[in-house]
N, C-alpha and C positions, 0 to 999 in steps of 0.2 A: 445560383439557379437564373439560368436561360431564357430568354425570349427565344420562339424555336426563327421565327423573322429576322431575327438579328443577332447571327451568335459568331459565336469565333474561334478559332480554335481548343479542342478543350484540355489538349497539352502545351500552353501558352508556355511565360516567361518566369523564371525564378525572378525575386526580389530586385538582388543586383544589376541583372537586366533590363526588367522592368523601367525602371529608374533611371537607369542610364538613354535607353532607350524615348522612353514617353519625354525625357525631360531634350530630346530631338526632336522629336516633334510637336512639341509645344506642349504637348497634354501634362507634365508631372508639373510645370512651368510654372501655376496657372492658381495653386495651394495649396495651403497650408497642412490639408484633414484632407486626405484621399481614401477612395471607397474602390474595389474591382472584385468582383467573385472571386472566388476564394482558388477555384479550379485553374486561372488563366494564370496562374503564377507556381504552376507544380514543375516545371520543366526543365532541365538543365540548359541547355541551350530553346534560343528566339524559332517558332515554329512563322514561317508567311501563311498569310493570307485569312480569307474572314471580313464579316464587317464589322467593326467598331463602336456603340454607339453610347455617347457621351450626354448624361447630363446635366446641367451645370448652371452656376448663376451668373448673376451681372450681366443681362443681357437685354436692351433696350428696346420697342421699336423704332425710335428713334437712331438706332447705329446705324452709319454708313462704313463703305470698305473704304474708306480713304484710312490709311494705318496711323498719319498725323494724329485725327480726332482719337482713338482708342483710346477707350476709362472700360474698365471693369473685366471681371476673371473672361468673357466671352469673350470679347473680342481680341482681347491678348492670347487666347489660343487659337484663335482663326489665324491672325499674321504671323503666328508662329506657324502653322500649316502649308498655307498658302507661301510663305514667302524665307527668306532668309540676311539676314546680316552682315555685314564686311567682317563681322566680329560676333563670336560667342563666347559663354564663358562654359567652365567646368561647372557643375548643375549642387558641386559638393562645395569645394573648397572657391570657387567665383573666380577663378584663375582665368583672366583673357586666352580665348584660343580662337585659331585660325578658322574660318569660315568662308564666305566669298575671297575674303585677301588671304592669301595661305603666310605670308608672314609682313613681320614691318618693321623697319627703324628710326630713328630719333635722331637730330642732331645733337651735337653736346649740349646744348641751354632748351634740350625737346620743345625750342618749338616751331621746326620744321619735320614731318612726318611723311616716310615715305613707306607706302604697301604695298606691296607686287599681288594683284587679283589674278583668280587662275581661268587658267585657258579651259576652250574649249565646256563653257557651259550654258546652257539654253534655255532662258524661259519656255514658259509654260506652252507656247504659240510654236516654240520651233527658233526666234529670235536670237541670236548669239548678244551672249552675257559680253558687256564692253563696259572698257571705264569712262567713255563717256555716260554707262546709265549709274553706276556709284557717283563719276561725280554729279550727276543731275540730280542725285537723290537726294544729296549732301546739300546742296543746296534751293532744292527747294524747302526746304526742313530752313534752313538756315537762313532766310531769306528776312531781310529784315521788319519787311511786309507780310511774312507768312503767318498762317494761323496755325501751324503743327505745334504739340505741346512737347517739342522736343530744341521751338525755340531756344529757348532758356539754359540745353547744355550744352548749344552751338553756338554761342555770342560770342568766344573766343578765338571764332574764328576769323580768319583777317582774308586769305585764298584757301578756292577749292580750281584743283586745275591735273590737266597731264600731263607728262612728261615723258618720254623714251614709253612710253605703254604701260608707267605707273600712275598710283594714285597717287597728291603730293598734296599736303594739307597744312598748312603755314598757321601758325597760332599768332595772337598780340605778344602773348606770354607763354612762356617755359610751364608743361603742363603734364608732366609722368602719368598721369588717367588717361589721355584721349584714345586707348584702344579700349578699356571699359567703360569713356560714354559713350561709343558705337556700335556698342553693345544694349542702348535703348528698346525697349520693344518694337514703337515708333518709327524705327529706321531701318522699316524692312525693303530694300531692292528694287524699284520696278525698272519696267521699260519707260527710255527715256529723264528714271525719275519720279514717272507720275505727275509730271507736266503737260503731259497730251491728257490722260484722264487719270486722277488721282485714284478712282473709285472701280478700276477695270481687277485688280487683286487675280493679275498678271506677272506672278514672280519665277522664283526659282524651286520654289519650297518641294516638299513631299508630295506634297496632295496640290490637285488642277481642284479652283472653286467649281462645284456644281451647280448649286442653289446659294439663294439667300434668301432668305426671308425674317429681317430682322428683327429680333423678338421672339423669335416662334421655333425656326429650325434652319440650319444651314447645311449642305452638306460636301460630300469631296468624293473624288475618287484617286487612284495614285498615278504618282507621276512618275511615268514605264523609264525618263530618261535622267533620271534624279541623280545627280552627280556623287552624293552620298551614300552609298549603300548600306548604313550602318544604321538604317532609319525607315521609318515607311515599312513598321509589318505588314502592318493590314489590308487590304485589298480595296479601302471604300470608309470614310468616316461618317456618324453622324450627329449635328450636336442638336441637341435638343433644349431648348432654355427653358430649364425651370426654376424658379429665383425664391418659389415657397420651400423650405426647411419642409417640410411634414411630405408632400410633395416628389420629393427628390427623393424621401428615404424610402418612401411608395415603390418609386419607379426601380430603384435598384431591386428591392425585395421582393419584389414581382416576377423581377426579370426583364424589365421595359429595358432597361438602359444596362449597361456591363457597370460604368466608371460614374460618381459624381464628386464633386470636392466640397466647399465648404461646410466643415459641421464643427459645432460646439464639442471641446474636453468631453461634457456631460454625458452627447449622445457617442461619441466615439466611443466610449467605454462602453457603455451597454451594447451597440450593433456588432462590437469586438466578441461578443460570447457568439452571436448568431453564428452557425457552423457553414452560410453559403456566401460567408464575404468577409475578404480580407481586408483591414484595415491599416491605412501606411499614412506617418508621418515623417516629413522630409521638413528638414531646415534651409530654414529661407533666409538670403540674405535683405529681404526689404527693412523697412522700418519707418513710424510714421512721427514729425513733426509739429511742432506747433514753431512759425517763421514768425519767427521779432523783425518786424520796419523798423528798425535804428533811427532810419530818415524819415521819417511819419509819426505826426503826437500819436499821444495815444483816444 
């Protein structure tokens, strides 16, 4: 069932293509239980066009666009929709894959890493993406006085610099997992690293930010100059923040939204019987942990 004012093509994606393309656009990466109208997964090949409406939890009226502050599924998705990281991951295996960085090599001790970056990529305002943008992005998040949530991941970085057109990162100690560390969702590459305006949301991602009402509604339009043609299948995206579980289910069932996230196993089982709803469970790489501060008294 679909709302006529928020329609997507009747013939959409098969399961495999949907999971791959949605993850690339940031849609599948934010939830363990995902739902979408059944007819949208009917076709063998993806169809382009239409307006996609997402009903997501995890948004707050205090949210801001600086990716260093992102917390909660709504802002995770927002970042993946307007931005790109240097490295991304395979949505199934978790393997590090090229994004704005085409390839990378390391020294034998895994302390010095060289990243070759894509050419002919432009930000949403038409500005060319350069190595300096990547350098400044990482410097902003790794600065000792940074308030970025990614600071802890980047504390082992000693230097970040441009060398012969490449990005070179030197670590204090060897780390074979540096490419995976750069897939952190806070590290969306911004023009001049976001030094001028961290809240601009001007990135290289598949969609351009059109409006931002924190905790309420966020809208995007397709980036026609996107460097990656394997994503951004719809023309526009609308995110409605619906933190109440019952309200999200009602919005999907009534056709107000095409897609919702974060449902309990019990709810998933019940909704899987609905003729107009498709339930999708994806494996995630995340985990929850209790931090044990061994250097602090109980």
